[in-house]
Structures are given as structure tokens and as C-alpha cells.
Steps between C-alpha positions, in 0.01 A plus 500: 500500500140382478441145616344272240371144497735209553539241231699182449693538174684170475345463154774723354784285629413235241619739227853510647712183468721614789217428742444154354866412549572658837348505846662836571279787614628768266483850651785678319308646207655846528832337409357292215165346415430144392417435133170363366513198271405709197822700546713190548340330199581802283868464592509131413309556175745768384810289566354178366302621198616833357821612669648777283627854526272798437506805269761339276428188296190446286445125528173386657623427854685833520187677380291323763746592776499865386120505478456359851764732643339809345154378600611533864577866436144550373353310796703703752408825324132420544552356848634831635308719252803656332432711191722313255736202479799733455463583869567138609863384529610163636790476747647245742284641779438802719864531606619529141212733413590744778869489409404555136304817571743621766795485261336590170255771605491603866874566533439846352274603789660695782283336767344156539226454761418157645291372792610353834378151405706437188660172400877520451435487124361851525781631721831353381467617135487858628808443717680381185445850363673649804176610660450489877251641747460877451752486217297408196283252690204589721288260706136560591441430869235266637299503823494239776262288292734520197260729311647718226529864612334700224575831671872423511483382140353831388768689692770303318334566164488873574865503603609289202302600190491264201623203702491133407269313739543123540257335742395144578131421459488230770773447759643153460603500866181625667224486239424873531323638193606846391228720353684524171219682321526790747881481497511519120249785488691707756836431335369608160369821658865587568619382155665187640528175304380184677607136492303241699656174619210259447685178583225401744202655320366276223464197726248685717292750305436670168698801383415745222772708335261752349323554830828538691674709232830367631820558302679169567350184652728199563356150539616154604420170333603253767303680771196480272483121446728519193854362448808647665742730320221695336339837555371798308501875506230738384639827364248772422528573130600864546822387674612241244698746290700610807581158642839373383558133423629320811700258286534445126574225253302235319129564438524874580656611172355676201830546316872463579823578325849557639434868556160505668190311611131585504254328730147378445207671666356388832452236625770321301777755557480414872510119468856417394614143443304180530222557749350265758262376233350215695461720807312764304271234353438367851418852619207515257362176643533634855312817407228300326472279807452805723232630264322163509463534877438874507642762732171542684520140619875522569456812714209350694698185575817683598330765713311231689814291551711802600248591770490141622881486514513821703230381740673168564847651539369749757398211723867403546683626808777760472449567130628832364352669191633807321183608319132412494325345201325817389613580144713187484489166321711193436783522753463500880818558700551440870738385774472344842642659813845358588489251209744514208310476172753264339436244772128510421568441131724199563235331712215586263690352207520169687120518527463564123414867531672718237526870577774761507688659785760777491508854366320413172737721298369801693778573749439878532148461640619218728770731636238771548295253706816395688464133406712252305201369308161337530307178452300554182192309389402589143179374346353423159146410398585127499566508873214422735398491865644151539842641410462768766383251760804280435727806520354600837535147634863489387573843650357391835718189497812696400439759772451231763839352405683834486360628827621202701 
């Protein structure tokens, strides 16, 4: 990773009420990001001024709610450069999106291929289909720096033609960035279909569906400065006719009688029941907020801060890393020799440092590394060098206590 200039970015904290109401140093962004005031205000405005259901009634407040909900679909379409709004479906989040595609489309594939760095949300749904290692489920190996093994991936594709490939874009546990463009290209060469888990992606850099030519791309709201309980899935148009509805009911129906039902076209056939209307509206505000800052600035800030974090952590005695920061962003995982990570977290919490310890819903890679878990610092563009300095000070104090 190329070193860039250092910059104090406290100016962004003013946009997030959390930082005005708390003295906590928040370093758990891979779990969930804080919300800018524009997102929070959109939630209050909906509930106080035009709270109504969508796609049903025709009175003015219902029309406004529907308009704002559907406007988010247009904004997200443009944000990720999808070809049409039919390709954008709202869900509860990445977990539901993966389960949706696993059960309504990918179950017909003989083999599913995943990486070594997957979140449980991209492992357990395949187990629910009765798949296990070498029996309907294949796992691409990684090297000692947790890099994706493209050679092994190609071997698996050759051995398992027309597979379903489901790969995380950025590891939530270690911040490793998979070269998804190359992964998608190679998979398509062997007639495989590809789904990318982009839970960590939109908070850090721009993605382009037409450039990637990915088949399915699942996204998180709450990890992208939007409300919780909200996500989205991009489905390439050519697959829409083959994807079955995950659930049915209100808002999905074209016509029903006691003998049969017909569903609407995408995206509505995939959004049964009353949706997280206010969450979807908040998602549009989060995306607009990101655009107002610009990914060029976000990447510069985060790259600079990620380098600074790594430099400062390396000054601590007995620290253990599991990968370097080349082709990585956001999350930095580590341990200390002969120190239990939970003990570190308890002491840091008392010093108002919020981060995560444990297996980070990635137990298989932790078992591969022969560890119970890690201490994970995960950054966003509203963090700054002062946050890192306070973290390092707190770590030094915690280590001095635990080593006595």
C-alpha cells in the first residue's frame, strides 16, 4: 500500500450526532457504522410527517412514502452503475440476501465455491442445504498472508464446471481485499455464476456493476452509514427470470384467486410484505452523503489512517499480526503474546475505546490460524489520528496491567 499524506479529519465527526453525545473512541465500524445527521433526520421526518405504507394507498402521504422509497432504488442503481432499477431489490441485509439467493437460485448447482475468509453468513446457508467440504462445498485456500489462491480457484473451477461461486469482497475479520474483478472473470471463463458479499465494500470505495459484470452483488445498509435492518441485492437482469421469490404475499401479487397466483415482475415480486420503508429512505441519504464527500477523499483518508494505525501498532511489544496491509482496508486484526483478547477488550472499554474481539463470525479461518479470535480495530473516514493515538495509549495501559 502506497503511503500518502497525513491529515486530521475531525471535521467529519460534526456530521455524526453520536460523536457529539459520546466520548467513546469508536473503532468497530466493520460491525456497524455510525449514522450522519441527514440519515437520522430522514427517519424522524418520516415518522413525524408522512408515516404511511407504500405501494398501496393513494393519499398524499402514502404517495410521498412510495416516491421516496422508490427514489432510493434509483439512487442505488446509479450509485453502483446497475443497468436498470429492476436489478435492485431491497432486503433486511447481506445475511438475508445470501440466504435468498442460496435457497431460490443456487440450490440447483451441484457445487458452491467460497473463499477461506468468509463470514458465517456465507457458510451456514450452504450447510443448511446439506453441503459440506468436498461434498457440494469447496473452499479456495489462502497463503500465509491470507491472499486468495487463484491457482487453486482455477483448479476447483476445472474440477467443478458450472459452479456457483460466492466470495466476500473484503474480509470483515482481517480487511483483506479480494481481487473480485479477476475472480469474476476467471469464474465466467468456466461458466460459473458469481455472487459477491459486499457487506464491507460501499463504506470504503466505489463499485461498478457493469465493469465487474458480476451476477449477484449483496450490500449492507448499516455498514454503510444507513439504518440497521436494511440491505440490497443487485441481480443481473439476465438472471431475474430464473430467480424464484424467496417469500410471497402482500405487494408481490399481480393476481390471486383460490386456484392460483401470479406475481409481479422484479423488483416487486421479491419484496413481500411491508418493507423497512424508513430504513430504505435513510439508505438514500447515506448514499448521498457519501457522494457529497467523494470516494477519492474517503480512500485517501482511510489509506493514510490505515497506514498510521499499522505503524503505531507495530511499535507495541509482543504484537502478533496475521496479514500485512497490502491489499487490505478497514479492519486490522492482531493479538498479543500470552494475552487473552477478551481481557484487552474489558480494559479498553473502561477507557472508552470501542472495538471488537473474538472470532468475528469467521470461525473457520480462526481455526486455520489456530487461534480463538483476534482484537480487531476497524476504521471509517470519520476516524482520525487522535483516535489511533488514544487507542495506542489505552493498549499500553491495558498491557501493563495484564502483564503484571
